[in-house]
N, C-alpha and C positions, 0 to 999 in steps of 0.2 A: 470300750473305755467308759467307766463309770463317772457320771457326774456329780456332785454334791448340791444341794441347791438348799435354802431356807425359805420360809414364806413370811412375806410381811406384805400388808394393805388388805383391799379388799377389789373383790371383782363382782362385778353389777351385773343379775341376771335378767333385767330386762322388766318387763310386766308382773314377771312371776318372782319376784322378788318379794315384791308383796307380801306374798306367801309363806317363803320359802327363808325371807332374810339374804343375808350378803354371805356368799360363799368366797371363803380369803385362799386367793392363790399369788403365792410369793414367789418372787426370781430374785434374791437379794447377789446372792454370789454363784458363781458357778467356776467349775471346772472345765475348759474348752481347749483343744488343741492346739499348740502353736501355730501361729499362722493362721488361723481360720478366722479370728475376729477382725482380722485386721485387712485379709485378702479379699473379701466379699462380704455381702450384705445378709441379715437375718430377717427371715422369713417367718413369723409366728403365725400360728393355727390353731383356735382354742374351740374343741368340742364340749359341751356341758350336757347334763343329762338331769336335770334337778330333781326328778322321783327320786332316785334311789342316791342321791348327793353324792354323784360320782364328779369327777373333772378329768377332760383328757388335754393334754397340753403338748403340743408338737411344733421344734423349733427346725429350722433347716438351714445351714451355712451353705450360700454359695461360693465356694473357696476355686480362685481362679486356675492355682496350681492343683487340689486335691480332689476336685471332683467338687462332688454337693454331698456334704454332711449334717445328717440329722439325728433329732433324738427325740424320743418320747417319755412324757412320765405321767402315773397312773397315782390316786392314793391307793393306798394300801387296804383293800379290801377286810382282812380281817384285824387290823390294828384300828385301833379306836381315836390315836391321836393322828389330827390331820395333817400335822407337818411330817409324819414319816410317810415318805414316796418312795417308788418303783422306778426307777429310772432304766431305757434303754436306749444305746447308742449303736449309732452304725454310719460308718464311714463310707463315701464315696470315692470312686476314681483311681481307689487303691488294686481292682481286680484286672485283669489283661484283658479281659473281654470288654472291660469300661474304657478302659485305654484304647484300644482298637476303634471302638464305636466313635471315640471322640477324636483321633487321626483321621478316620477316613470322613467324620461331618468336616474337617477343614476343607477341603477340597469343593465339597458342596457349599460352603459358605461364602467363598473366593467365585466360584462361579456366580452364585444369585448376587455378590456385590457386584461383578462384572454386568449382568443383564440389568441391574437398575442402571446401572451408568451408563447403557447403551440406550434404555427404555429415555431417561432425561435428555439424552443427546440428540437421538434420532429422533424429530419429532417431525410431525407435518409442516410444522411452522418453517424449517429447519429446508424440509425436502421443497417445498417451494419458493423459497429463496434461492438454493443452488439449484433448481430446475423451474425457472419463472414460465415457460410453458405451459407447467399443469396449472398455473393460475387462470391465463386468458385462453388457453384451447378450447374448454368446454364452453365458453362464452362467445365463441366463434361465430360469425354468419355471413351469410354469404355475400353481404354490402362493403364486410370488413374484406372479403376474398378479393373482391371488384377494387378497391382502392389501395390493396398492398401490389394488387398486379402493376396496378396502374404506375405506383410510386416505385418499385423495384426495377420497372422496366424504363421508366427515367433515369433513375441511379444508374444503370447499366450504360446508357447514352454514355452519363461522364466518367462511370469505372473506366469504358475500354480505353479511350485514348490515353487518360493518365495511367491505365497500368502500364501500356505501351511504351509511354515516355518516364516512369519512374521505372520501368524495365532497364532503360538504356542509362537513368543516371545511375544505378547502381552498379553498370559494367557489367550487366548480366543479359545472357540472351531475355530478347524483348517481350518472348512468350514469359519468361519467369515473372513478369510484371501481372498477365493475365491470370498465370496459376493463383499467385496471390490474390486476385480480384476474386476469383468464385470459391477457393476454400475458406478463405477469411471468414464471408458473411454464413455459410453453412453452418459454422461453427457458434454464429453468435445470435443466430435465429433459434440455437436450441438453450443456450447460456447465458445470453444479455438481458438484463434486467431495465433498460432503457429502447424504446419501440422507434425511436427517430435516429436510431446510430448505425453507422455501417464499417466495417474493417476493412481493411485492405492496406495496399504499400502508402505511403505517404513520401513527402521530399524529405522530411526528417530520418525516416531510417533509411530512404535509396541511397542519402547521402553518407550516413554511418556508416551501411555495409560497402560504400565502392571502396574504402582502402584496403578492406579484409578481401574483397574479391581478387586486388592488386597482388595481394600476396600469394593466395593460392586456388586463384578461380571461382568458377562460380559453386562448387562443391562448398567452400568456405560460407559462401553465403546461407545455403542449406544447412552447415553445423549451427551456423551461428542462429538461424531462425529456432533450430532444436533445443540450443542451449540455453536462450534466452525466453523462451515458452516453459522450458524446466523452473528456470528462476523465478520467473513469474505467478505460476502454477503455485510453487511453494511459499512465495510469500503471501500469495493470496489465503492459502490453508493455515497459515499461522500466524495470519493477521498481522503482518508485521509493514501495515501501508503507513504504520507513524514514521517510517523513514523518510518516506518523500516530505515531511513536512522540514528538514534540515536543508531544501532547497526551496532558495525563498522567490518570490516573482519577480524583481530584478535581476537575478539571474536568469532565470526561463525567459525574460523580454530578450535579454541580450544572446541567452542562446540562438533561438526561436530567430530572432534578427540576423544573427549572424549565417545560420542556414540559410536563410532567404536571398541573402546577398551571395555568397555560394554558389545556389543553384542557379537564380539569375546569371551570373558572372559564367558559368558554365556551360548556360545554355545561347548566350550570346555568341561564344563558340561556334556551335552548333549553327545557329543563323548565318553567321557569315561566311560557311562553308569551310571552317578550319579545323583541319584533322590532327595537330599537333597533341604530345603525351602531355596529360596531367589535367587533373579537375579541380584542385582546390585552388583557393585565391591567388596563393603566391606563385603557384606557375601559370594561371590562366590570364592573369593579367599582365605580366610582361611578356608573356606568348602570342597574346594580338597584337601588340606592339612589336613585336619582333617578325612577325609573319602577314603584316597587313599587306602584302603584296600580294598572299595567297589570296584574298579576300574573294569569294566570288559574289559574282554581280546579281546575278539571277536567283539567287537561294538568300542574299540579305533580302533583296526587296521584294520577296515573296514573305522572307519571315516578319520583315517591319509590317508590310500590310496586313496582312493579317493579326499579329498585335493589335491595332486599329480596330479592323473587324472584329475580333473578340471583345474590347471594351466597350464598342458598339453595342452590341448584342447583351452585354453584362446590363448597360445601365437603359436598355430598350424600355422595360417599363417605367422609367422616370420621366421618359420624354412627353407622356401622356399631363403632367402636371403641369404643363407650360401651354395648354390648351383648356378650352372652357368647357365646362358641364355639356354644352350641345353640340360636340364634338364626337363624331365616330368612335373614337378609341377610347370613350369611358364608358362604351357598352360591354356588359359582361362576355359575349364571346369572344370580342377583341383583345379585352383585356388578357383571359386565357391562353388567347394564340400568343400574344406576345409573352406573356410568360414561359408559356412552352417553348419558344424559340430562344428565349432570352436562357432558362435552362441546358436546354441540349445546344447550347453555344458551340461546346467542344466536338460534338459528335457532328455537329453541322459544318464546323470546319476542315474536321479529317475529310468528310465525304467530298466536301466541294475541293480539298485540294486535290484526293486520289482522282476526282473527274478531272480535271485539268493535267494533270500529269498521264493521263492515259490516252485524254485525247493527241496530248503533244507527241505520247508513244506511237500512237498511230501513224504519224506523219514523220515518224524515225526521226525524233527530237527530243532529247533528254537534259534540258539547261539546269535541273535541280539535282540535288542530291536524295534517289531514293532509300527506304526503310528497306527494303531488300526481300528477300527471303523469309516468311516465319515456319516454324515448326509447327505443321498443321494433327490438330487432333487431342483427344484428352489425356494427360498424362498418368503414366503408370504410377500404382500405389506403392511404394517401395521403402524401405528402412532408408535412414540419410546415412550417406557414405562416410562413416566413421573412421576408415584408412583410405586414403586416397595418392594417387600419383602424380606427383610434381616432375613435369620435363626438367632437366640441367640446361643447360648451357650447349651448343650445338659439339657434338665431340670432331675437333679437328685431329686427323690421323698425323703419326711421326712420319709415315712413310707413304711419300708422295703416290708410287705406285698403287698403294692399298688403295687400289679406287673401289671394293666392295664397302669397305667402313668408311667409307666419306659419306660426310652428313647425316652418319646414324646420330640417334639423340637417345639418351640413357635419362632415367627415372629416378627421383627419391621416392621412395616410400615415407609419408606425411602419416603417424600414430595418432590418436585421438589424443593422448595428453602432449604430444607437439603441439596438434592445432588449437587445444586452448591456451599453450605459453604463446602461440603467435598472437592470437587473441588481446592476452593481455586483459588489460581494466576492462576494453570492450563489451566483454563477455559480462560486466556488472554495467556500467554503463547504456547499454543499449537497452536492455528490462528497464530499467531506473525513466529511461524516456521514453519509453515504450507505456509505460504506467502512468505517468504524468500525463502525457497527453491522452490515455483511454479516459482519464479518470475528470481531465478537464472537461472533454468535449461532453462526457455524461452530465456531468455537472449545468453544462451549458443550456442542454436538451433536456432537461427533469420537469420543466415545468413548473419550477418552485416544490416538487417534491425531492423525498430524503431521498438522497444517492446510495446505492450499495457497493460503496467502493470495492470491498471485500471480493464481492460477485464479478465487481468488472475487472479486478485483477484474475480472477479465475476464468475469465470467459476471454480473457487477450492472452493467459499462458497456454490454455488447451489448444485455441486458435493458431499459434503458434506452434506449438510441436504437430496438429493436423495438418498444417500447411508443408511443413518440413518432409511430411510422406509425400507430399506429391511436387518436392522442387520447387518451394517457394521461400521470398526473401523474408525478412523479418516484417510484422504488420503490427499495426496498432487503428485507432477509432479515427478517421478523417473529418475533419473538422467541415469541407466544401461539400464532399457527397453526403455528409448529414445532414446539413443544410437545403441540398437539393430533397433529401427523402423528408424531411420535417415537412416542407413547403409543397411538397407532391402529394399529400395529403396521408400520407403511409399509418394506418392505423396498430398495429403488432408487429412482433422481430418480423413476421413471415415476408414481411416487404422485402430483407436481407437475402432470405430464400429465394424468390423469384429475381434477385440481382443477382445473386450466384448462377442460376439455371440461363438466365440470356446472355453472360460470361461463355457459360461452357456452350449453347448454342455458338456463337462466335466463333470458339477454339476448333469448334468440331466441323465448320461448314465457309466461315468466312475467311480465314488466311491468306486464301491466295489475295484476296482482294486488298488485305493489306500492305502489299509488296508494292505497290503505285503510292504509299503516302509519303508526301517529303519531310525529310527530316528537320526542315527550317519549321514546319508545321505544328509538329512537335515540341518542338524548342518556344513558337510561339504559346502556345497549350499551357507548356510548364511555367514560363513568367507569367502571364496571367492567372494562376492558380496561385504562385506562390508571394506575388508583390506584396498581398492582404498579409501578410505575415511579418515584415516590415513593421515593427512597434515604434515608431518613432514620436508617436501621440503620447508615448508614456514619457517620454523625457521633460515635456513642461510639468506634466503634474507631480513627478519625482523633486524637480526642481525648486515647485509650490512648497511642497511637503517637506520631505527629510533629504537635502540636497548629498548629504552623505551616502546615499543608497545608490547615486548616480557612478560611485564608485565598483561597486560590483556590477553593475550593470555593464560600464564603459570594460573592465576586466575581463568579464566574460565574453563580450564580443570582439576583443580587438585578439583575446588568443584563441578564439575558436576563429577566427580568420590567419591569422602569421603560424599558429602552431598544428591544431587540429581539434575535431570537434569535442572527444574524452578529455582530453586534459584543459579543455578551455571551459568546461562547465565544472570541474573539480577544483580548478583554480580560483572563478567566480565561487564558487559555494562555501571556500577553505577561505577566501577574504571575507565573505559576509559573517561567516562563522567570528571570526578573530573579531570582527569592529563590534558585533554583538557579546563578545566577552569582552573587548574593551570599555563599551559601556556599562556592561554590569559590574567592573572593578570599579566604576567611579563611584562608589558609594559616598554620599552625603548624610554627615551625623549633624543632628539640631542642638546645643546650647540652650538650657531656659534655667535660669535662677531663682530661685523666690524663697521668702523665709518663714519657716514655719515654728511656732514658739521661739525659743531662743536659737534653734539651728536654721541653717541654710541649707538649703537645698539644692543640687546641683543635680540636672535631668538631662543626660547626653541619650540622646534616641537615635537608633541608626532607621535609614530610610528603606533597605531593604534585606536579602536573606545576606549573611555572610560565610563568603567563598573564598577558598585561598587568593586570589587575584585580588581582593578588597580587606585584605589583611591589612598590609601596610598602614592603608588609610586610616582604618578604623584604629589601630595602635596608636598613631599617630593624635589622635582625637581624644584617645585614654590618657595618653601623656601630656597632653595639653592641660587638662582638668587636672591631674594629679600634679602638676607643678606648680599649682595656685597656691603660695605658700601665706599669703595674708590671710585668708580665711581660717580662723581657729578653729572651730567649731563648725563643722561642715558633714554631711553625709550625701554621699557620690550615689544617685539614683540611675542606674542603667535601664532605660525602659525598652524593652524587647517587644511592644506591640505589635512592630512592623516585620518582626523576624519570626520565620517559621521553621528555617534551617540551617544548620552550623555544621560546619565542614571539621575533619580533625585538624588542619592548621589553626581553623581560628580557635580550636579548645586549648591546643595548645599556646597558641598566643595570651589569650584568656587565664590559663592557669601562670603564665609567668609574670602577667600585670597584676593580677589580684597576690600572689604570691609576695610581691613586692610592695604593695599597699597594706600587707597585714604587718611585714615587717615596719612600716611608719605607722601601724596602726592608726590606717586609714579607715573610713566609717561607709561602706558601701552597701548595697540593696539591691536585687532583682525587682521589676515590677512589668506588669502584663507580660507572664511568661504563661505561654501555651503548657498544656500538659505533656506533649511529646517533646518539647522543648525542654521543660524540666528534668524531666528523666535523663536526658542527654546533658543539661549542665552539672547534676548531680554526682555523675562519673570526676569530675575536674573540681569540683566546689568543694570548701572546708562545712564541714554540718557546721549546721547554726547559719547558716546564709540565709537573711530573708527571701524568698521569692513569691510575690503574690501574684495570683492568677487574674485575666484580666475580668475586668466589673460585665457584670449579666446584664444586660437589658433589662426595663421595666418592662412590667407585663402587656403592656400599649405599644411595643414597640415592635413593628413587624420586620425580620430576616426574612430576606429571600437570596438563594442561591442560583448562581447561573451557571450551566455546564459550561 
């Protein structure tokens, strides 16, 4: 395809132009294929050979549709007229071979792009965040190993009795609590980001699990652990931690207080030796008064005695403050001994209780209710039971002579979707509470460092999934055991690994000994471990600060006690969000009048972003300004300095108000309008309405932005 060129202008030949002058090279007009000039760029290339006065010019058009199009023009060697050119034109992309090469290059480009993204995502820094042990394991020393071993052993002395007690609270065989006590720390040793944290069963998780155990037995607890772990892991991978921000501190305080009160009350039933059905506040409290004649005096005496014993040991290190510095209690060895006794008080209580029960058993006396036989050995690694058989009520034969069918039991096959339906909101709220506890404990023991909430969510999710393959209940970080681990001098996450190993040893060899543990002592262990969760100290601070926040606190507390834990926290969170929305809708507008030349300016300033709950209040303010008929020559100035966002309802209201002002020929303008807000307001404002941007600060003003 020929191209027609005319030459105008000059071409500078550099240093040699002084000898040969200027060679004229002209490209004023050209005939180029349609679509070429607009679809791609022009890449000119010039070659000059000054000696024989020849010039070559080549241009290539990179066309996205037709490929690469190029042409060359050379001065005619035979013509004496410099403007006569010979032009050759070639188009790319037209041949089948070129098109095939282009098509085959597309997958290569996609693969290359995917590789680049993977390289940007899968970095060494991210790998160290997801596997924190890569960071500290190369620096591990024998001294750290010694400290971790001692800390892990000390925590295990607390985790074993608490695991047994939490298994009883959840309503599952008590060994399930011990399974959770060893499997959770194993995973956290690999994925945890805070060295002073240990995971396992907690009072809140056991209490929330109990109601599902009543529906389908221990299998429901295992499936709940698996489902909760999947949701927690997914939330961590998708960075959904912001959802936790919608549950406020008063709601969490009310929830934890209600959980502590419920656990303490249910353990009072155990201490008193009562065996009626029910573990919630509404069933236990009336049940104690109804069955008070069945109270076992020996169990009650032993339980209350050990509550006093555990509280005494807990405050044992504080007694040395009552003595002067010359007393032997201030000796370093004595201090460590007192601390160790105080830290291992739960294990000491269990050992002492076993010893008392065993001695009485030798003399054929059993005045206490004992824990009984516990399944011994390490649990099998198996897939959670996604389909279970639940027994129906006993079958009563229609013919009394049919003795073979008497007392036969039939079963219902419960599939996985039906199990999820039975769990209802619990399969969402249990992981939410687990994440809240995990992140809160991580922040408490991070020693001022930044907490990786995403990694903590991944750790608790992976731990719950792993535990479900051993038959465990849902888990999360334990504040009490983490406190023991921190005070015991644990250096790295390996302390959790040693903690799990000690629990495994107990499962393998010590289960027959636990037969003699009195149940009232386990109740005493739980009561002394849970009572610090009653956050009564938050009430005076909220009363002195914002008294309105007492409403969601007490709403959550009362609903958790009277309804159940899941609906209680939902009601409390929704109430606090409604209070927040109500306060957000109470926008206040400031009205200022001043005169400028012959005009009166009425400045109306909103104090916050304008959303649909606050539309009516702002409409009333605008209407109040517009009905002032006394001022003849005035301008209404809408100051938007504190407004960054407006919604569609606000835009419709502004459009209606401004239309009425236009009909009355009212003068108005906008000031301090940000660029984003200006683009939004332009969709409804008539053309020509003045909108001024915020005044820029002077050069000597420093602006700091806080995250």
